[in-house]
C-alpha positions in Angstrom: -8.3 -32.2 23.4 -9.9 -29.0 22.0 -8.0 -26.8 24.4 -4.8 -28.1 23.4 -5.5 -27.8 19.8 -6.6 -24.2 20.3 -3.3 -23.5 22.0 -1.4 -25.0 19.2 -3.3 -22.9 16.6 -2.8 -19.8 18.7 0.9 -20.5 18.9 1.1 -21.0 15.1 -0.8 -17.8 14.4 1.4 -15.8 16.9 4.6 -17.2 15.2 3.2 -16.0 11.9 2.4 -12.7 13.2 5.8 -12.3 14.8 7.5 -13.5 11.6 5.7 -11.0 9.4 6.2 -8.1 11.8 9.8 -9.1 12.2 10.5 -9.2 8.6 8.6 -5.9 8.0 10.6 -4.2 10.8 13.9 -5.5 9.6 13.3 -4.5 6.0 12.2 -1.0 7.2 15.4 -0.7 9.4 17.6 -1.9 6.3 15.8 0.8 4.1 16.3 3.5 6.7 19.9 2.6 7.4 20.6 2.6 3.6 19.0 6.0 3.2 20.9 7.3 6.2 24.3 6.1 4.8 23.5 7.5 1.3 22.5 10.8 2.8 25.7 10.9 5.0 27.8 10.1 2.0 26.1 12.5 -0.1 26.5 15.3 2.4 30.3 14.4 3.0 30.8 14.5 -0.9 29.0 17.9 -1.0 31.2 19.1 1.8 34.3 18.0 0.0 33.3 19.6 -3.3 32.5 22.8 -1.6 35.9 22.9 0.2 37.7 22.3 -2.9 35.8 24.9 -4.8 34.4 22.8 -7.6 
């Protein structure tokens, strides 16, 4: 009985850990992707402005 209870508790804890890590990783990926997109668009805008001479 105690062994099966321990397994269930371990699974629950592991699920929570994986969930926390997953959400953190996904948020980090979203932030880095957003920064990359804004950086790329910023460099493109700069290049266009420099080409036009403004």
